[in-house]
N, C-alpha and C positions, 0 to 999 in steps of 0.2 A: 345800713349801721355805718358810722364812722369811729374806726378805731386809730388810736396813734399809738405806736409801740416804740421803744427803745431797743436798742442792741438787735436790730433784724438781721444782721448778717451770718449769724450762726446760731446753735443752739435753742433754748426755749422760745427765744423773740422770731426766730426763723420759723419753727414748727407752727408758733401761733399766727402768723403773718400767712402763711400756705394755708392752713386753716380756715381762717376768716377769710380771705380771698375764695377759696372753693366754696365757702358759702353766701356769696355776693356781695360780701362787706367792701367798702372804700378804706384801705389801708395808708397809713402815713406812718413811714419806717423810718427811724433814725439811727446810723449806726457808723462808725469808722472806716468800714469797709462795704462795698457793695456785691450784692447777692446777685449774681447773674442770673439766676433761673426766677427772680422777681420781678427785675425791672422792666420786663418786657409784659408784663400783666398789666392790661387798661387800667384795673382799679388800683394800682400799688405806685403811692409817690414816694421818692427816697430824697434823703438829703444825707451826703458824707459830711459827718461832724464827730470832732471828738469833744465829749461830754464834758470834759475835765477844761474845755477853755471856755469858761463861762462867759467870756466876752464874746466869743462868735455864737453861743447860742442867743444870747439877746439881740445880737446884729441879723443873724441868718434866719433864726426861726419865724418871725412874723412875716416875712415873705413866703416861708415855704408851707404856711398854715392858712394862708389869705383866704382861700375859697372855701374854708369849712368855718361855719359859724359855731357848730357843736361838735362834741365828742361823745359817742355814746359809752365808750372805755377808754381810758388813757393807762397804760401799761407801762410801768416804770421798771424792766426788765433787765436793762445794763448792769452791769456788775462784775467785779473782779472778786477771786478768791483772797488774793494777796500772799503772803507770806506763811508758809505753815511752819512755824515755830515756836517755841517757847516764847512767853510775851515777854521777857527779860531779855530775848535775842533780837526785838524787832526794836527799830530805833524809830525816832519821830517825824522822821521825814517818811518811811515806808508807811506808817499809819496814817499821814496826811495823804497820801495819793489813795489809799484805800478808801478812805472818807471821802474823800474828792468825788470819786466816780459812785461809788454806793450810798451816799446819804447827800452833799451838797450841790450835785448837777440835778439832782431830782426838786431840789428848793428852788434852782434858778429856775427851772424849767417851768415849776409849777405856779411860780410867781409871775411868770411872765404869761402864761396861759390865762390867768384870771386878771392880769392888767389888762390884757387884749381882749376880755369880756366874753370867752369863749365859754359857752353853754356845755358843762361838763356832768354828766349823770356819773359816773364811777371812776375813781381813781383806784389802780392796784399797784402795790409797794411789793414787788416779788422778794420775800423774806425766806427764812430757813428756821428750823426749829433750833438750828443752833445759838440764834439770837434770845432763847429762854434759859438756855443751861450750854454753855461751851464744854469741849472737852480739850485736851492738851493739844496744843498746836493750832487751835481754831478761833486763838483770840481776836487778831484783827479784822477776820470775816465775822466773828460774833459779834464784838463791839459796834462795827458798822450796821450791821443789820438791827441790833437793838437799837441802833439810833433811828433806823429808817422806821422802825414799828412806831416810838413815840412822834416821828416826823408825820406819820401818818393819824395818830393819835389827834396831836396839834392841830392840823389842818382840819380835820373832821369838826372841831369844835369851832373855827373860824368861819368854815364855809358849809354850813347846814344844809344848801342846796345840792351839795354834792356829796356821794357816798364813798368814804374811804375804807380801804382794808390792808391790812397787811397780810401776804398771801403766801402760802410756802405750798411751792410744789410739788414737795416728794421727790422720789429718787429718779430724777430724768438724766440721760447721757447728754453730755454737754462739754465744751470747752474746758470747763473747770473739772470737769470728770477725767478729761485728757491729762490733765496738770495733776491729780490725784493719783492716777494711774502711773505715774513715773516715779513717785515719790519712794524710796528704797527703805526710808528709817520706820516700818510697820508696827517695830517693838514700841519705839519712842511716842507714837502717835497710833493709838488702837482705832479711832474713828477711821483712819487711812485703811485700815487693812478689811475694813467692815464693807466701805465702799467699794474696793478694790475686788473684793469678793462678789459683790453684787452686779458690778457691771459684767453686760454681755448676758445678763440673764433677764428673764421676765420681771424681775423685781425692779429694773433700771431701764425702761423703754426709751427708744429714740424721741427727740423732741417732735417729730410729725406724728409718731404714733401715740404719744401723750397729749397732745394739743385738745382733742376733742373733751377728754375728760376735764384737763384744766379751765377750758373755757366753760364747762357744766360747773365748775367749783366755782369760780370767780361768778356768774352771775348767782349764784344759789346765796352766794357770801352777802349777796344785797338784802338777804334776811337778817343778817347780824347785825349788832351795834355798829353805826359809823366810826371807825378808827379804830378797831377790836383786830386782833390777830386771829388768822385760822390757818391748817394744814387740810389741805386737799384730801387726804388719807384718814380725817377724822370726821368727813363730812357725811 
């Protein structure tokens, strides 16, 4: 299998890369930082790239993936939580930063892959149930992930040869959870308190422990209509 994953330096992307490599897949990883435990793997290819630098994607990605004519899975995992505040407290510049990484970098990457005529079986956009119904403080993240859901839906209509899915991975310990762990205003943001209570319990496994279930869920999602949304906990 040939797998392309964004955000492989930590969190879900890192766990998925580890699991795919353990299964004998070839993995192309894109992230701002290098994961030292992956770079010595013979089937792992890595490029350090800031996905908010759209020009760099267009200039550097073609050479990076030139050895693969196909990808069985493209996992658009890289993302940021953004500011956890009331929406009225978040300025347009902060919103744009969240949208750049959570939405527009994925569009640039997908457009390039299709321009290069890569044979892509499935594209997974890592989403969240917050994209369906947000809670106080989750505005920037929820808006960006709702836009990602629609991005998957639009591309599904335009590229019928590829299966697209907006996929919520459930509770997985990651850098985003580390940010949430350090938020003090739990009375103001009820969802924060719930996530803090779930951390370090069996309800929130680390990314390596969750990887096998996520891969199962992403593969099973091919049975669903292309361009739809699903949560691994509902499968």
